[in-house]
N, C-alpha and C positions, 0 to 999 in steps of 0.2 A: 277348290274356289279359288276365282282369280279376282284380286282388288285392284283397281287400275286408278292410280292418281297422276293426272296430267297434268305438267307445269303451264300455268297460266300466264301468257305475256305480259301481264303487268301486276296481277295481284298473286301472293303466295297462297298455298294451299295446304291444309291440314287434315290428317285423318286419323282419328282414335281408333284403335281396335282391341278388341277381347276376345279370346280364345279358349275354350274350356273342353278338355279331354274328358269324355264320360263313359264310364262303363255301363254294363248291361242293368246294374243297380244303380244306376245314375250316380255313382260316386268315384269323383276321379281319385286316381293314385298319386299321391305326393312324389313318388320316385320317378313317376313317368315323365316322359321328354316332350316337348312342345317344338315344332320344327316349321318356319316359314322360309322362304325362299323369294328372291326378286330378280329381274333383269339388271344388267350394268354392262359397262363397256372395259375394254382392257385400258383405256387411256382414264380413267376415273381415279382420282385421288381421294382415298378414305384417310380421313384425319380424326384423332380424338381418342376415345377409351381411355379418359384419365390421365394419370402420370405415368404414360408408356415411355419407357427410356429408350426404346428403339426409334429408327428413322419416323417422322411424320407422316407418312404414306405408308398406311398399312396394306395397300392392295397386294395380293400375292401371299399373304399370311393368314394364320387362323389364331385370332386372338380370344384368348379363354379370360373371361372376365369374373375373377373371384379375390375377395380381399384377404391378401396374404404379404406378410411381411418375410415368412421363413416357409418355403414351400412344404407342404405335406406334415408339417410338425403335430398337427392335432386333427389331421384326416379331412379329407375333401370326398364330395358326393360319389366321385368316379376317378379312376386315374385319369381320365382325358381332363377333369377340372384341376387335377393336381398340376400339372405339367404346363408350363407356358402362361402362367396368370401374368396381370398387368402391373403387379406391385400393389404397395400400400394404399392407394387412392386409386380406386377403378369406376368408371362409368359405362355401363351398356349404351354408348351413344357416339354415333360418327356424324360426321359432317363431309360432304365432298365439296370439291372445288367449285362444281357447278350448280351448287346450291340444293343439293337432295341431303336430306338428314333423316335418321330414325333413332329413337331413343326407347327402350324398356321402361315402364313405369312398375316393375315387379323387382324383388328383390333377390331371388334365387340367382344361383350362378348361370353363367350362359355362355355361350361360344359363338362367336362371330368367324364365318368360314368364307374369306375373301381371295382364296386361291385360284379361282376361277375367272377366265376372261370375260364370259359372257353374263354370268349370274353369281350370287352370292347368298349365302343362307344364314338365318340366326336359330340357335336351338338353346331353349331354356329346360333347366333340370327341375321341372314343375308340370302339373297338370293345368296351370292356367298361365296364359301368355297375354301380358297387356303392353301396349305399346303405342307410340305415334310416329306417323310418317310425316315429313315437312318435304313441301316442293316450293323452293323459295328462287329468286333470280341470281342470287348470290351466296358465297358462303357466310357472310357476314348478316344478310339479312336471315338466313336460316338460323345462326346463333342468336339472333335479337328475339326470334318467336319462339326459340326453345327456353331463352332466360324469361320470358313472359308467362310461359307454361310451368316452368319448374321453380320459379323463384329467383330474383337476382340477388346480386352481391351486396353486402353492406359494405359501406366506405369505412376504411381505418381512421382513427383519430387524426387529427391534424399533425400532432406532435410526432407521430411516427414518419412523416413525410419532411418537415420543416427542421428537426433537429438534430439529423445526421444520422450515423450507423448505429445498430442494435447490437452489442457484444454480448458474446457468452462465454462467461468467466466461470471459473470454481477453484477449489483449492483453500477456501478458507479466507479469513478476512483480511490478513496481512497482504495474499497475493491478488486479491481484489482490489486493494488500495494501492499498490505498487503499480499494477498495470494502468489503472486509472490516473495515477500521477502521470506515468510515463507519456499517456497519449495527450494529457490535458496539457502538458509541458510544450508538445508539438502543435497544441491548437487544433487537436481533432475534434469535429463536432459529434457528439454522442447525444443519441435520443433515448436510450435503455441499455440497462445490463441484466441479462438473464442468469440468474445464480441458480445452476441447476441442482447443486448438491446441497441445498438448503437443509435438507433433512439429515444430512451426516452420510460417511462412507460405510458400506457394509463390508465387515472383514472377510477378506478373501474373495469375497465375490466382485471386488475391483467396479463397483456402481454403488450409485446412492441407496439408501434404505427408501423403501416404498411404504412408508409409515407417514408420511404428510403431516408431520408436526416438526416444528422449527429445533434444528440442532444447535445447542447453546456451546458445546464444547467447540466445534469447527468454527461457529461464529459467535463469539464472546460481543457482547457490545452490539448486537444486530442493529437495535434501534438507532445507534450514533451512525454506524454505517448507511443505513437507510436514509436518514435526515441528511446526512452529508451530500450522498449522490443526488438526493431530492434538491438541496440547496443549490447544487451546481446546475441544475435543470435537467437531471438525469432521472428517468423512471425507473423502479426495480421491477424486475420481472422473476417469475419461477417457472417450475416444471411440474407436471402433474400428469399421471395416467391412472386407468381404474383398477390397477392392481394394488393389493395390500401385502406386506410381508408380515408372518407371523416373528415376531421380535421373540428371541430366546429369554427365558424367565430371567436369567441373571441381568439382561440389558433392559427390563422392564423398570427398574425402579427410577422413580422421576419423570417417567415419560408416560403419556397418554398411549393407552394401547388399543390401536384403531382396529388391529386385526379382532381381537375379541369382541369388540362393539358389533362388528359387523357379523361376526359368526353366530353370537347369541341372537341376533335379530332376523338371521336367515336371509342376508342380503347378498350372499355369492351365489355364482355359478355352482350347481350341484354336479355330482357325479350321477348319472341315471342307474348305475348298480349298486354302488355303497350308499345312496343317498346322503353323502357326505360332501364337503367342499372340495371342487374340482382343483387339484392341485396342479398349478401352473411353474411351480418349482421344481424343488427337489425330495427325496424321501426325509434329508436332514433339515430341509430349509424350505417350509412350506410356503406357498404365495398365493391367495387366492385372488379372483376378478369379481368386482361388484357388478350384479346383474342389473344391466339397465334395461331390461324389459320390466323390471318390479318397481313400481313408482313408489313404494316405501322406501327402498333403496336410493332410487332417484334423488327423492327428497332428503334422505339422510347425506347423501354425498354432496349435495348441492349447498346444503346449509352448513352441516358440520367440516367438511374441507374446505371448500370454495370459499364461503361467505366469512366463516369465523376463522379457520387457521390461516388460510392465503391473504385474503383481502383485510380481514380484522387483525390478528396477532402479528402476521409477517409484513403487513402494510404493503402488499404487492398490487401494482398498477397495471399488470398483465402477465401473459404465463403462455408456455405451449402446452397444450392439451394432448399428449401422445397416445397411441393404441399400439403399443409396441408388442403385439401377440397376435395369435390366429383365434379368433371366436371358434369354439370347438363345435363342428356340427352335430356330434353325438351327445352334446352335454344338456342337462336339463334346466330350461330357463322357466323363469315365473310364466311366461306367455304361452308355455309348453310343458304343461305338469308331467304330460305322460311321455314326452321324449318323441323325437322323430321327424319333428318341424325344423331341425337346425338349418336347415338349407335357407329359409327365409331369414335367417338372424344374422348369419355370418357376414353378409355385405354390409346388412344395415347397422350392426354394432356400432361401428366407429362414428357413423351418423346419429346415433341416439346419444353417445358420449358427447358430441360435439353441442347438441341440444341442450343438453344438461349444462354445459359451461356458459351458453348463451343465455340461458334462463337464470342462472346465478347473477350474471351481470345486470341483467334487466331487474331482477327482484331486488338487487342491492343498490339500485338507483344510478349505476355507474355506465350507463349506455353515454356513448359519445365521449368518455373519459378512458375506461377501461377498455381491453381486448383481448383476444387471444388467437393463436394461430395452430395450425394442427396439419400432420403429416398424413393422414388418412382419413377415409371418408367414403361418400357415396354419392349417389344422384342429386341429393337436395342440401349436400353440404355446404356448396357454394354461398347459398344465402345466410348461413349461421356464421361464417369464419372465413378469415384469409387461409391459403392453403401453402404448406411449403413441403419440397421434396423430402425426404427421409435424410437425416443427417449423414446417413451411410452411404448416400448417392455422391458425396463430395469427397471422393476417395482419389488422392493424388498420383498414385504411382501403379494401379491396376485399372486399366480400360474397362476389363470384362465386369468389375465390379460397379463402376460407375465413372468418373470422370466427367470433364466439361461439355462433352459431346452429350453424354447420356444426360446430364442435368439441363440442358438447353433443350432437348428433346422434350423432357418431362414436362418443362414448364410450358413449351408450346403445344403439346398434346393436351395438358391440362387446361389452357387457355380455350383451345377449342369445344372442349367439353363442357365449359361453363365455369371453370375455375379462374375467374378473369384476372385474379391477384395472385397467381403464384409465383414464388421465388423459391431459392435454395440457399442455406447456410454456406459460407465459406469456412472450410475445416482449416483451423490453426494447429492440429494435432501434427506431431512431427512422429514419424514411424521410428520406433526403438531400433529396428535393424540398421538406421542409418548410422548408430553410433553418436558421439559426442556432436554436438551441435546441431546446425542445419545445414545440408548439401545444397549447392548453387541450383540443382535442379527443383529441389523442394521450394527453395525461396523464390526461383522464377514460375514455377506453377501456382503457387500460393498469391502473389501478385497478379497473375494472370486471371486467377479466380476474381480477385477484387475488382479487376477491370471490367470483367462480364456483368458480376452481379450488381455494380453501382446503377446499371441500366435496367434494373427490375422493381418492382412494386414495393420491395423492402429488403434494405440492404443489411444483411445480419451475419455475424461470425459465429462459431462455437468452437470449443476446444476440447472436444470429445470428451469421455467419461473415465475417469481413472488415469488419464494420460499423465506421463511423467515430464515429458518437454512438449512445449508450444512454440509456434512462432513468435508468440507476443514477447519472447526473449531476444527477438532479432531487430537492431535498429532500423535497419532498410526497410524489412515488412512494415514496422510501425510507421515509417514515412509513407510508404504507399498507401496503408489503410489510412491515414489522415487525409492524403491527396484524394482518394476517392470517396472517401467520406464527405469531403467538400465538393465533388461533383455531384453526389447524390442529393446534398441539401441544395446546392443550385438549380437543380431541375426539379424542385417542388412545385412551382407554379404551373410549370409545363404538365408535369404527372399528375397535378390535381385535375386537370381536364381530363386526363384519360381515367383517372379513378370515377369521374362523372359519367364518362362514355360506360364504363363496366356496369356502375350502379343502374343507369337508365337502360342501356341498349344491350347489355350483357357481353362487350366486347372486351377481349384481353389487354391487358396494359402492355404485354410482350408479345409480339405477333410475328409468325412467320409471313415472309414477303409475298407469298403466294395470295395470302388474303387481300392483297391491294394489286399484285398484277397476276391475276388468274389465268392468263395466258401465256404468260412468260416460260419458255421452255426450260431455261436454267432452273427455273424454282421447281418446276413439274418434275425435273429428271434427276436433279443433284439433292445430295442430302443436306442436313442442315449446317451450314457453313456461315450463316449471317442470320441477324434477326432485327425486328423493326420495333422502337419504342413508341407505340402510338403511329402516325402517318407520317411524322418529321423526322425522326431520326433514324439512322441505319448503321448498325454495329456489327462489325465482323470480328468476332474475339479471336484472339491468338490462343491456340489452344495445345500447341507442343512448346518446350523448353529451347532456347537457344536461337529464336527466330528473331529476326531485326528487319525484316522486309515480307510483306505478304503480299499476294495476289488477290485482288479484290473483285468480285462482280458487283457493277452499280447497276440497278434498273433505271430506266428512262426517268428524266426527271433533271431540276438544277440543283446541284448539290455542293454544300461548302464543306471543307475539311476542317475539322474542330480545331487541329492544333497549327496550322499554318494560316487559315483563312482562304485560301486558294479555292476557287471556284469552278465549276465546270457543268455545262449543260451536256446532259447525255441522252440521245435521241432513241436510241433502240437497244439500250443495253450493252455495256462491253466490261472487258476486265481491264484493271489497272494495276500497277505497280507501286505499292505504297508503304513508306516507311514505317516501321511498327516496333520501334525499341520499347522496352519495359517503361510503362508509365503513358504510352500514348499508342494505345492500340487504334486499329483505322475505325475511326467514328466520323460520321457524316450527317448533314443536317439539310432540311431544305431550305433554301434561301428565302424562300417566301413565307415562312414562319415566322410571326411577329416574336413570338417567345424567344428564338434562338439569338437574335441580337442582345437581348438582355441577359440571356444565359452567358455569352461569351464575354459580356461587360463583367458580369459577376466575378467568373473564372479569372478574369483578367485582375480585378481587385484583390481576390483572394490569393494570386500569386502562383495560381495553377496554370495558367496561360500566361507565358512572360511576351509581352509586345515585342521588345526588342529580339529576342530568339524567333517568334513569330515571322517577323519581318524576312530574317535571315533564312529561316526555314523554308518559306515561300519563295524568295529568290533562287535558293538552290535547287527547289524542285521544279522551278520553271526552266532554268538553264541547263538542266540534265536530264532530259527524258531518257527512259529508260528503252534501251535498245538491244535486241535481241532478237533471235531467228523467228520465233513465235510472235514479233512485233507487237508484243504488249505494251500498254503506252502508261508513261508515269502520269499520276494523277497531278 
């Protein structure tokens, strides 16, 4: 069959489709695959598919959409699905720069084959294929239509935007107070503190206990700590996931035994062979996962863990809701008592967990005040929660495992996919292999991370789990954290307009420039070397240590340089040589945006931009144009 959806010169077009494989007895086999294909051209740019860490243009790739944080740990439907997945937050949805878009509304793993010049295909490992085609006049218009169909994002509370950085801290009461004091003395704006090890540290495992009960030994006088932080205008956040550890008998005294409660009531995912709890831990240390397809288990987790323990006893205002495991395809779920239908669960599981957290906030009457963020999800997660790349992405020393480019790719791809409030925490962890102290390379790169993430929807740090050394011990890094927290805070009024666009239009806060310059060959052919914050800010982050000058491509427009005030009108797009010392990455703003004059004034008042130095730098840049054989011009 051939279905033709032609682009209208004025109006957008949508086509919903549903296909069913039927055998002779009219019963589709669950493990069969559906396959559709469509025409394309060699110049089409395919963007999206969730938090994909590779280059935004997926043309020439085969993208496998299966929710996984560790490939193959608990099995996939097939070897093909096991390889090359898109990460923790996946979406079977793409948008092209010319306004074409397609997304699946089924949750089984799928493969998008974009390796051919003139056609592409979509295969779903299911007997049912459901999806929607969109033919719009631009990528932004297609994203708006997708948001109207799949659900729009919720705004974050205003305190997350106006009050500064959100810090990830751990190590006990003394450590949290000491770091807070060091930053407060520097005048660092802080909106919240995420205390990830609030349940205590599991011996030998070098991670927190998944018991979801406050640990009084590591955090004595917890209430005083929370009260002191809140009196300073700082909200307290926690960490939670659907895993629950089995606490050894000798450690249960005086603690609430959450694992036993869940096991006795049948709330865990089951092993289909033994009918016992599906063990996500080791033979000697069992760990179960609450079945999010079991409504009784969902209600118990929502009321017992989130409302009573976290919002109630711990006094949390917000938290990270993680799904740090692979939902096993072969397990036994409440929605699938006989087993065999796990394919429909694996992608949807983190989305179901996000819904539990959202419902808990609503039922507790905390909408508009409390919120949570998550690093995993699926197609409809965006309407429930702000999304973050996995903290594992912020790896400072191995590009193959993460790095700034991967993080920026993930944020941009996620934004195109509907996750408009994407961000990534800055890792303050210092690798043990570096020995004592913090190396100059690590210091430089942490500072470069801070520079980039201050221009996203949420400015957040984390210190790793069980990490001995962190950059919180380094005075220069704390100075830079303070500086960029002030920049993030100063951008609040401008960013608030972008959050409104995200909520009503489905447009991401952080955008690939190609969304606003769809015919610019530089953005069509090059990788991600710059991004836009809305329509009026252009950021070219420095991603290598030791850099003091950066070559930056600027698209057409009238741009002002943030740190000098120098302005230039660019007619056709051009490369410029821009000073880029630590603390002053290449950042440009549209001189026609009314928010920017106020931004510069606020940063001058805060001492981030020094007026006297600004005039000196402007004069120096004007009198010393960059002159090399390639004739690059100084901005």
